[in-house]
LUMFI-406362 format. One line per 2 residues: number of its first residue (from 1); their letters; for each residue x, y, z of N, C-alpha, C. Coordinates in steps of 0.2 Angstrom, whole numbers. Each point is the difference from the previous one (the first is absolute). Layout:
# residues N
NUM) A) X,Y,Z,X,Y,Z,X,Y,Z | ... $
***
This chain:
# residues 184
1) MR) -239,306,60,-5,-7,-1,4,-1,9 | -8,-5,1,-1,0,8,8,-7,-1 $
3) VR) 7,0,5,-1,-10,1,-2,2,8 | -1,-11,0,-3,-1,5,5,-8,2 $
5) NH) 1,-3,8,2,-5,-3,-4,-7,-1 | 4,-5,-2,-5,-5,-2,3,-7,4 $
7) GK) 3,1,5,1,-5,2,5,1,9 | -1,-5,2,7,0,6,9,2,-3 $
9) YT) -1,-1,-5,7,0,-3,2,5,-3 | -5,4,-1,1,6,-4,2,6,7 $
11) KM) 6,2,-5,0,6,4,3,5,-3 | -6,6,0,0,5,-6,0,7,3 $
13) NK) 2,4,-1,-1,6,2,-2,7,-4 | -5,1,3,-6,6,-5,2,4,-1 $
15) NN) 9,2,2,1,8,0,4,-3,-8 | 2,-6,-2,4,-4,-6,0,-4,-4 $
17) PR) -6,-2,-2,-3,-7,-4,5,-3,-3 | 0,-5,-2,5,-5,-3,-5,-4,-3 $
19) AI) 5,-5,-6,-6,-3,-3,2,-8,4 | -7,-4,1,-2,-1,2,-1,-9,-5 $
21) GR) 1,-6,5,-1,-5,-6,-3,-4,6 | -4,-6,-2,-2,-5,-2,6,-10,5 $
23) CD) -1,0,5,8,-5,0,-4,-9,-3 | 4,-2,-4,-2,-4,-1,-1,-8,2 $
25) YS) -1,2,4,-1,-7,6,-4,2,4 | -2,6,4,-3,0,3,-4,4,-2 $
27) GL) -2,3,-2,-5,7,-5,0,5,6 | 4,3,2,-2,3,3,3,9,-3 $
29) MV) -1,3,3,3,7,-4,9,1,4 | 4,0,-3,5,5,1,3,4,-4 $
31) QQ) 6,3,2,3,8,-2,4,-5,-8 | -1,1,-5,6,-2,-5,6,-1,3 $
33) LS) 3,6,3,6,2,1,6,-8,5 | -7,1,6,3,-8,3,-2,-7,-2 $
35) MK) -3,0,-9,0,-6,2,6,-3,-4 | 0,-7,2,6,-5,-3,-3,-5,-6 $
37) DQ) 6,-1,-6,-2,-5,-5,2,-7,5 | -3,-4,-4,-1,-6,6,1,-4,-6 $
39) LE) 7,-6,4,5,-2,-4,1,-10,-1 | 3,0,-4,-2,-9,4,6,-1,-5 $
41) YR) 4,-8,1,5,-3,-3,-3,-2,-7 | 4,-1,-5,-4,-4,-7,8,2,0 $
43) GS) 1,-10,-7,7,-1,-3,5,2,5 | 3,2,-1,10,3,6,0,8,1 $
45) GL) -8,1,0,0,7,7,-6,3,1 | 0,7,4,-7,1,1,-2,4,-7 $
47) VK) -9,3,0,0,1,-4,-9,5,2 | -3,2,-3,-4,6,3,-6,-4,-3 $
49) TG) -6,-1,4,-4,-4,-4,-9,6,-1 | 4,6,3,-6,2,-1,-6,3,2 $
51) FR) 0,-1,7,-1,0,5,0,6,3 | -2,6,2,3,4,2,-5,3,9 $
53) VN) 4,-3,8,-2,-2,4,1,8,6 | -6,0,6,3,2,4,8,-5,7 $
55) PK) 4,6,0,4,-2,4,2,-5,6 | -7,-4,1,-5,-3,7,1,-6,-3 $
57) FY) -3,0,-6,-3,-3,-4,6,-5,-3 | 5,2,-2,6,-2,-3,1,-5,2 $
59) DQ) 2,-8,-6,-3,-7,2,12,-1,-3 | 5,1,6,6,-3,0,2,-5,-5 $
61) PN) 0,1,-8,5,-5,-2,0,-6,1 | 0,-8,-3,0,-5,-1,7,-2,-1 $
63) PQ) 4,-2,-2,7,-4,-5,-4,-6,-1 | -3,-4,2,-4,-5,-1,-1,-2,-9 $
65) NL) -2,4,-3,0,0,-9,2,2,-2 | 12,1,1,3,1,-1,4,-4,-3 $
67) TP) 0,-3,-8,3,-4,-5,7,-2,5 | 2,-8,0,4,-1,4,8,-1,-4 $
69) II) 5,2,0,6,2,-4,2,-8,0 | -1,-3,-3,3,-9,-4,4,0,-1 $
71) KL) 6,-4,2,6,-3,-1,0,-5,-5 | 4,5,-5,1,-6,-7,1,-6,0 $
73) DP) -1,-3,-1,4,-7,-3,7,0,0 | 2,-8,-5,6,2,1,1,-1,-6 $
75) VP) 4,1,-4,0,1,-7,3,-8,0 | -2,-3,-4,-1,-7,-5,6,0,-1 $
77) IL) 2,-5,-2,6,-3,-1,-2,-3,-8 | 5,3,-5,-3,-5,-8,4,-9,1 $
79) NA) -4,-2,-2,3,-6,-4,4,-5,8 | -3,-1,5,3,1,7,1,-8,0 $
81) RP) 3,-3,4,2,-7,-2,3,0,7 | -4,-8,5,3,0,5,7,-3,-1 $
83) DS) 5,5,6,7,-2,3,3,-8,-1 | 3,0,-3,4,-8,0,2,-4,5 $
85) EI) 5,7,1,5,-2,9,-3,-2,3 | -7,5,1,-3,-3,5,-5,-4,3 $
87) DA) -5,-1,-7,-5,-7,-2,5,-5,-1 | 2,-2,0,2,-4,-1,2,-3,6 $
89) SQ) 1,-6,1,-2,-6,5,5,0,-2 | 6,-3,6,7,-3,3,-1,-8,2 $
91) PQ) 2,-3,-6,-2,-8,1,3,-3,5 | -4,-4,2,5,-4,8,2,-5,-1 $
93) IL) 8,0,1,5,-5,-2,-1,-5,7 | -2,-9,0,3,-2,4,3,-3,-3 $
95) IL) 7,-1,6,7,-4,0,-2,-8,4 | 0,-6,-1,1,-6,1,5,-2,2 $
97) DV) 2,-3,5,5,-4,-1,0,-8,2 | 1,-3,-6,-4,-7,-2,7,-5,1 $
99) SG) 4,1,5,5,-6,1,-3,-6,2 | 2,-6,-1,-2,-6,2,-7,-5,-2 $
101) GS) -3,-2,0,-2,-6,-4,-9,1,4 | -2,4,4,-7,0,0,-2,6,-2 $
103) NI) -5,-2,-1,-6,5,-5,-3,3,6 | -3,7,-4,-1,8,4,-7,-1,-2 $
105) TL) -3,0,4,-8,3,-3,1,11,0 | -3,4,-4,-1,4,0,-8,2,4 $
107) TF) 2,5,3,-5,2,6,-4,8,-8 | -7,0,3,-6,6,-4,5,4,1 $
109) AQ) 3,3,6,3,8,0,5,-1,-5 | 7,-6,2,2,-2,-6,-1,3,-6 $
111) FS) -1,-6,-2,-5,2,-10,-2,6,-2 | 0,4,6,-3,7,-3,6,2,-3 $
113) NS) 5,0,0,5,6,-3,-2,-5,-8 | 7,5,-4,-4,1,-5,8,-4,-3 $
115) NF) 5,1,1,7,-3,-4,4,-6,9 | 0,-5,-1,2,-7,3,8,0,-4 $
117) IF) 7,0,3,4,-2,3,3,-7,3 | 3,-5,-3,2,-5,4,6,0,-2 $
119) QG) 4,-2,7,6,-1,2,3,-4,2 | 6,-3,2,4,-5,4,1,-6,-5 $
121) IL) 6,-7,5,-1,-4,-5,-5,-7,2 | 2,1,-6,-9,-7,2,4,-7,2 $
123) TG) -2,-5,4,3,-6,3,-7,-7,-3 | -2,3,-2,-6,-4,-4,-4,3,-4 $
125) NV) -6,-2,-3,-7,2,-3,-4,2,4 | 0,8,1,-5,5,2,-7,2,-4 $
127) II) -3,-2,2,-8,2,-1,-4,6,3 | 0,6,-2,-4,5,3,-4,0,0 $
129) FV) -7,0,4,-8,-3,1,-1,9,1 | -4,5,-7,-4,2,0,-7,1,1 $
131) PG) -5,5,3,-6,0,0,-3,-1,-6 | -6,1,-2,-2,0,-5,-5,9,-2 $
133) TF) 3,1,-4,-4,6,2,4,5,-8 | -5,5,-3,0,0,-7,4,6,1 $
135) NS) 6,-2,0,4,8,-3,7,-2,-5 | 4,3,-1,5,-1,-4,8,3,4 $
137) FF) 6,-4,3,5,5,0,8,-3,-3 | 4,2,3,6,-1,-2,5,-4,5 $
139) IE) 6,-4,-5,2,-4,6,3,0,-5 | 9,1,3,5,-2,-2,4,-6,5 $
141) NV) 2,-4,-1,4,-4,3,6,1,1 | 5,3,4,8,-4,0,2,-5,4 $
143) TT) -3,-3,3,2,-9,1,6,-2,-1 | 6,-4,2,5,-3,-4,-2,-8,3 $
145) GD) 2,-5,-4,-1,-6,3,0,-6,-5 | 0,-3,1,-4,-5,-5,-8,-4,-3 $
147) FT) -1,6,5,-9,-7,0,-5,7,-2 | -7,-1,2,-1,4,-4,-8,5,6 $
149) LS) -1,5,-3,-4,4,3,-7,0,-3 | -4,-2,4,-5,-1,-5,-10,5,5 $
151) MQ) -4,1,-5,-6,3,3,-7,-4,-1 | -5,1,5,-4,-3,0,-3,3,4 $
153) IQ) -8,-1,-3,-6,5,3,-1,-4,7 | -2,3,7,-1,-4,6,-8,-4,-1 $
155) NN) -1,-7,4,-4,-2,-2,-4,-1,-7 | 4,-2,-4,0,-1,-8,4,-5,-4 $
157) SS) -2,-4,-5,5,-6,-2,0,0,-6 | 2,6,-1,3,3,-5,8,0,-3 $
159) SL) 0,1,-5,8,-5,-1,4,6,2 | 8,-1,2,7,3,0,0,5,-4 $
161) LN) 1,6,2,3,6,-4,6,0,3 | 4,-5,-5,9,5,2,3,6,-2 $
163) LP) 3,2,4,0,7,-1,9,-1,-2 | 1,6,-3,6,0,-6,7,3,3 $
165) TN) 6,0,2,2,1,3,5,9,-4 | 0,2,6,4,9,-5,-2,1,-3 $
167) QQ) -9,3,0,-2,3,-6,-8,1,6 | -3,7,-3,-2,2,0,-9,0,-3 $
169) IL) -8,-4,4,-4,-2,-4,-6,-1,3 | -6,3,-5,-2,1,2,-7,-3,4 $
171) VC) -4,-4,0,-4,-5,4,-7,4,2 | -5,-6,-3,-6,2,-2,-2,-5,5 $
173) ND) -5,1,8,-2,-7,3,-7,4,-2 | -5,-4,2,-11,1,-4,-2,-5,1 $
175) CF) 3,-3,8,-2,-5,6,0,-6,-2 | 1,-2,-6,4,-6,0,5,-3,-4 $
177) TL) 3,3,-2,4,-1,-5,6,6,1 | 6,-2,0,4,5,-1,5,1,-8 $
179) TI) 1,6,-3,2,0,-5,6,4,-1 | 3,2,-3,6,4,-3,-4,0,-7 $
181) IH) -1,9,2,-4,5,-5,4,2,-4 | 11,3,3,3,6,-2,9,-2,1 $
183) PS) 3,-5,-4,6,0,4,6,6,-5 | 0,4,7,7,3,-1,6,1,-1 $
***
């Protein structure tokens, strides 16, 4: 059998012929012994593509087709509930000294508190004027003296709300009147 070269990359010895094959990428004739299996990344590693190529036309595999390793989601907590210690808002307490016989007007900044404690010695009837807002708040009157402490909405001619002494009450402000919701 007569053997001849069929390409510039084919190196064959006439005295010792070897099997030859065609490169799948270039189509040139190459010794089977020197051909390489073309590899590529798929899934989690390198796999053979089935192509046998000349080493000069071999493509280095690119790992862009690897499946990335995804970090697992955190394990869910069954019947999760918010932490009452963290989420509970601490009540803001405003302690006012109402000693004397002059009326007091609360500002919006002072009225943003949810608990009020009035203390001192009353020397006359004192009216506390509050802004007209829609909210409820707790009041505790710990004043002493023979006079009364009362509340009224600012710029409103509604009746006065007399505050009982030494008891905590819940007052509702509906922007028109002040009413006692629940004495405790």
